[in-house]
Each structure stands twice: as C-alpha cells, then as structure tokens.
N, C-alpha and C positions, 0 to 999 in steps of 0.2 A: 505493500499500500504507500503511496505515496505522501509523505507527510508534509504540512503547509512550511513553506519557509520561515525561517526564524527572523523576525526584525531584528535589525541592528540598530534602531534609533528608539526612543522612550525608555522607559524604566523597564529593569529585569522583568519584574512582576508582570508587565503588560506585554511584553515578548513572550513570557511562559504562558499568558491565557491566549495568546494568538497562536502559539505553536502547538499547543496539547488542548485546547478547548475548555479550559478551566484555570481557577486563577491558584497560584500556589499556596501552601500553607505557612510559608515563608520563606525569607530572603537571609542568607549568611554569607559573611564575608570574612577570609582569611588573608593577611597581608605576607606579600614577601617580605624577604629579609636581607640585610648587609651583616657580615661576621666583622666586627671591628678587626679582632685578630683572634687566632686560635685556629688554625687551619691543617686540616688532617690530623687533627687532635681528638676529634668526637670519637671514631671508632677505635681507638686506642685507650678508651677510658679515661681522657683527660678534660681539659679545661677548654671552654670557648666564651666568647664575649659577642652576641650577636645583637641586633636590633631590630625591631619591625619597621617596615617602610609603610608609607601612606597608600602605595598600590599595592594591589593584590588580586585575589579570584574571589568571584561572588559567584554563590550557588542559590537558584529558586529552586524550592524542593515541594513535591506534594508525597505524600505516605501512599502506598500501594500496598495491598495485601495478597497478591497474586504471586510472590515469590520471585519477581523479577525486577531487575533495575534498569530504566530507560534514562538514557544519557544524550542530550544535545549541547551544542555550544555555538555560540555568535561567532566564534572563530573557527569553526570547520564545519565543512559541508556534511560529514558522514553523521550519521544517527547510530547508536548502538544500544541492542536490547538484549540483556544476557540474564541467566538464571543467578540469583543471588546464592544459592547452593551450587556452587562449581569447583573446579579445580585451580591449580594456581593459574593466572592469566597466562604468565610466561610461557607455559606448556601448550597453549592452544593456538599459539603462531598467530596472531590478528596480524594483518596487513599494516603498512606503516600510516595508511588515512585512518586508522581506528585506533594508533597506538597510545593517542593521548586519552581514551578511554579507560585505558588499564588501572590507571589510578584511582579514579571513582569506584570502578568496579572492583577492583581488589581490595579496597577499603570496606566496600560493603560486605565483601566474602570473610574478611577478618571480624567485622563488628557482628556478623550474623551469630557468631560463638557467643556472643555475649546477649543476645536477643532483639539485634537489629533485623529488619526486613527489606523488604524492596520499596522502590523510590522512583520517581519519575523528576529529573534533574535538568536544569538548564543552565549552563556555566557562561561565565563573562569573564574576561581578565584584561587587564591595561598593565601588567607586567610582560615586557619583552622575553620571549622564549628564548633559551640558550645565553642568557646574559649572565648566568651565576647568582641569579637572584633569588633561586628557591622556587620558582612558578610551580614545580611539582608537587613540592610540599605544602604549598598554599592551596593547591588544588585538593589534595588529601585531607588537609585540616578543616578546608570549608565543608567538604562532604562528610567528613565524620562529625563535624558539630551539628551538619542538618540531620543525618540518620540517629543522632544520639538524641536530639529534642523530638524528632517525628517517633521515635520508637520507644523514648522511655528508658534509654540505656543507663545504667548507674555507672558512670565513669567520670571520674574528676580531669581536668586537664593534663595533669602530668599521666595519667594512665591512658588518656587517649591520644596524647603524643607518642607513647610506646606502640599504641595499636597502629597508629598510622606509618610509624617506622616499620613495623611488621609487616604493613601491607607493600610498603615500597619494597623489601628485601624479599619476602617470600612471593608476592604475586607478580611484581615487576621484574624482580632479578636483577635489582640494583642494591648493592650492599653498601648501602649508606649507615652512618651512623645517626644519633638522636638529636643532633643541635638544630637542624632546619624545622622539624614538626615541633619542637619544644618553642623555638622561636616564634613562630607562627601562631602558637597558643596561650604562651605565657606571657610575653612581652608587654609591656605599660607605655605609655607615651612619656616622652623625656628620660627614658632610661634604656642601658643596655641592661641585658639579661647575663649574668655571670651563673654559669649552669657546669654542675660537675656532672659529666656524662656516664660515670660509673653509676654514682648513687642517686642521680638523678635530682638532688637538692639545687636550688635555685636561690640567688637573689639579685634585687634590682637595684643597679648602680646609675646613679645619677650621670646622666650625658645631656649636655646643651651647648653644643658648637656656638651657637648664637651670642649667648651670654659671655662667651669669653671672647668674641671678636672674630672668632673664626667660621669657616664654611667647610662642610664636608661633601665633597663632589662625589659623584658615583659616575663612573665615564664608563659606558657601555661600549666596548672596544669594537663590537660587531662581527668579533670573530667567535661564532657560534661554537658551541661545545655539546657533545651528546654524552654523558656519564656513563650511560650504561654499555659503552664500548670497553674495551680490555684494558687501558690504561689504569684508570682508577682503580679496577680489581686487582690488577697488578701490584699496586702501592699498598693496598691494604694486605694483600698476601704476603709481600716483603716485611711488611711491620709484624706479621705475626709469626713468620720464620724467624725473625730476629729476636723475638720475644721469647719463643721456645728455646732458640741457642742460649739467650740469657737467664733462663729458668724463671721467668716472670710470668704473671698473667697477661700482663699488658704493658705496653713501653711505658706507661704512666707510671709503673713502679721502677724504674731504672731512676736510683739515687746517685749512683757513682758513674757520672757520665765518662769520664777518662778510662775507668775501669771498663766498663761496657765496650767503648771503642776498641781497647787494647785485646779484647776478648774477641770479638768478631774479626775473622779473617776475608770476609767478603769486602771489599770497599762501597760496594752499593750499598749493602745494608747497613754498613758504618755511617754513611750520609742519611740514611732516612732516619736511624736512631738520634743523630746528632740534631735533625730537624725537629721531630717531634718532642724529645727533651728539652730543647732551647725552647720551643714556641709554648709549651706549657709554662714554663718560665716568664715568658713576655706577657701571657695572659694574667698571671698573678701581679707582676708589676704594672699592667696597665690600668688594673683594679685600683691598685693602690694611688697611683697618678690621678685619675679620674674622680676619687674618694676624696683627694687632696687638693681637685678644682686646678690640678695642673697640665690642662688640656695643651697647651702648645708643646711641652715636653714629650707628648705621645708621639708625635712624628717620628721620634727617632725608632721608637717601637716598630711603626709602620715600616720603617725603611730597612730594619734590620729583618723584619717578618718576610719582606719580600726578596730581600737576597738569599736567606735560608730556603724560600720556596723555587726559587730560581735553580741553586747552586746545589744546595743538599737533597731537596726532594724532586726537583726537575720537573717540574709541573706548570711551570711559566710559559709564555708563549710571547712573539716578536711584538706585537702590538702592546700588549702588557708593559714590557720592559722599556719601550719607548714612550709610553704614556708616563710612567713613573720619572724617567730620566728626564723628560721634557718639563713635567711639572714643576723638578725641584731646581732646574735651571730658571723657570720664570718665577721664582720664590716661592714655591709650597714649601711646608715644613715636613711633609712627609707623604708616602703612598706606596699601596702595595696592591696585588692581584689579591681578588676574592673566590670564593668558591672553590671546586674541585681542580679547576685549573684547565689547561689546553684550549683555552678561549672563555670569554665570558666577559667580566669587569673588572675595574680596578677603582679603588678608593683613593682620594687625594685630599688632605687637609692642607688648609690654607688661610692664612689671614683674608677675612671677608673682604678688605680693600684690594685683595690682588687676585680674587676669584675670576672675575672676567680676564684679566691678562693670561692667567692659566689656561682658562679655557680656551683662547684664541690660540695660545701658544700649542697646545696639544692639538688643535684642529688644522693648524697650520703643518704641525708636525704629518700628520695622516697624508694631507694633501701633497706634502713633498715626496711622499712614498707611494703614491698613487692607491692608498687604502679607501675603502669604504670611509666615508666621514664617520667620527664616532657620535654617540649621543650623550648627553648629560640627564641625570635624572634627579629627582627631588629624594633628599637624604635626611629628611626629619624623624628622629626618634617617635614612633608612630604607636596607636594602638594595637593589641594582639587581635586574634580571632574574636567575632562577635556576632550577635544576630541583629540583622538590621529591620526587619519588620516581623 
C-alpha cells in the first residue's frame, strides 16, 4: 500500500497526522552531544565529559498493540514496519536505504524485555548525520523515552541509557560505549556531564563559555564517517587486548603508565594505552578547571587531547588537523577532534571577540585545499531528552 508523503513543513505532530491519519500520543526530543574531552575512554570503563546540544532528534509517536513498530522519517523516503519481537536487526541484512531504521527498531526490541510494545513513529532531525555529534544515540534516546512513556516501562534515565546502548551494541552491531546515550538523557542546560562509564555515576559540572568571554565553536568538517566500519571496532579490540596482557579488567585500571608501556611489546598497543590513560587524566583535570572557573586554561587540554588522538590513537583525519592548526594560528585557545574519529567534527575554544576571525580562517583554509566548505554549529550547553507535548 502506498503511504501518503510525509510533509516536511509544519509541526511534527501535524506531519504525523497527515502521514498516518491520526494524531500522535506525544512528541519527544533527544539532543545530540559534544564531548568536551574524554574520547575513546567510555568503552575502557573510563571518564567522559559531554554536554547536550540544542539540536537533536524529535519523535512523534502513537502506541499500537499489534506487536509492530512502524517508522517513517522526514529525512528518508523509505518506511519500515517490523515486528517488535524479532532477531537482532544486524542479522536481518536490511538494505542501506532502511539502515537508519535499525536504531528505533533495535530500541523497541530491547525495551520489549521490559514491557514495551509496538508504536508508530515519525522522526525528524536537525543534526547533521556523520558529523560525530551522535545523531544515532539521539534517535535511540528519543525512541526509548517515547516507548517508555507510551507503555509505562519502569526505567529511570540511567537505566534507559544502558538499554539504548544495548540496542546499538546488539541490534545495530556498533560496539559503542555508554557516553552518547547518557549525554542525551542526563545532561542539563549550562552544564557538562562528568560520567564514570564503569559505575554509571554522574555529576553536573558548570560550563558557561559565554560568561567567561569565550565561544565554543563546533566545526563540521563535512568529512563524513561511519563508525560501524572496521576501524572503530579494531581500536576497541586493541584496547581489550592490551588490558588482557596487562592483567586488568579495563585500561581505566592502569595506574602505572610507565610500567604498562614497558610491559607491552607491541608499539601499537603501547600507543593505545598511552592515549586512554592520559585522556582519563585530562578529563579529571578539566573538571577541576571548570569547577574553578578557569575556562581559558581548558584550551591546553583540548590541544593535548587532539595530539593524543592524532598520534597515539590514530583516529584523526586531514580536515580535523587542518581545522585545529588553523584555529590556533588565528588566535583560538585550543581545539580537538570529537567523536569516534575518521571524519566528523572539531571543537574550537576561542575568545568571543576572535570567533569571527577564527571562522573565516578555517573557511579560507578549506578553500585553499579545495575541500567542501565547513559548517559551524551552535554549541550552547542545553537540556537533555524530554517530552515536548
């Protein structure tokens, strides 16, 4: 049966009514995130410090009791209807034009174990895909919050974050850590989230660059990444191998870095360990700086993190390196790649009165290299996932 086209103007609730012939039971929103510092530490049981963006994914949803989940999007032509009681989505071999639907269907299949059932969903997003701002986790969390409310699932936000992570790990086949889902569900406006990825414990850390005369720019390098590819999984496997050789549960437990580096013979594993251990220290140091109101000094942490991600963890890419170098030459205090790597975005901390100069310099650097022009995104610490209506 041919479905009516999804209107791309008007409210999401209005588009839902036009597409499905009935109003939604509610609309939910989950934000994307920027990780200030703490990259590739989450799946090593370490520390991270993300904050929520104002941009994200919204889901209009209506409960259904026939055991099916029907998913449509304003950004994709394909519609997907699948049983909630089904195998891992990754095993079903969905074609590329349907792959985006694996995230909400996967969440529904995990939440089914906790009493959730079917739903009809219409999705809208203003996050650029492939920019390293966690559009997939925002989609998972908006879906999870909607299904929880529609079916009365008893799960607090920390538990819901772990369930959304499970969906990405088991259903989509992406071995991500807990950070992205926790950031989308737990962050509050004007704060970054200090998260211990082992215990799940978190605390809110004040983060207000504007009050300190600073601007945090998010630069979408337009070099898209797909983390379900092999490189991300390889980095995780290398970390697990190093932890096993060192006799620790996770690299978070390495206390004597020099001793660990002396124990490991493989230079690749030594580089991976050096990054994870020092990055955890940088997260803790950054929390201290932010709590002390020393935001300008945070720039040095960004620079050190980027160099480590580039040289020790080897996940940076040419556009990211050029963005950081150009920003520093134009007067920024610091910058680094964010996300899993191999494409995506960069954050740059700059005095507010130099922000325009920094943006112009980065744009010019891309033009000189004949790269696709970068995009600059709003980076104000914003509210976590919530119900809109």
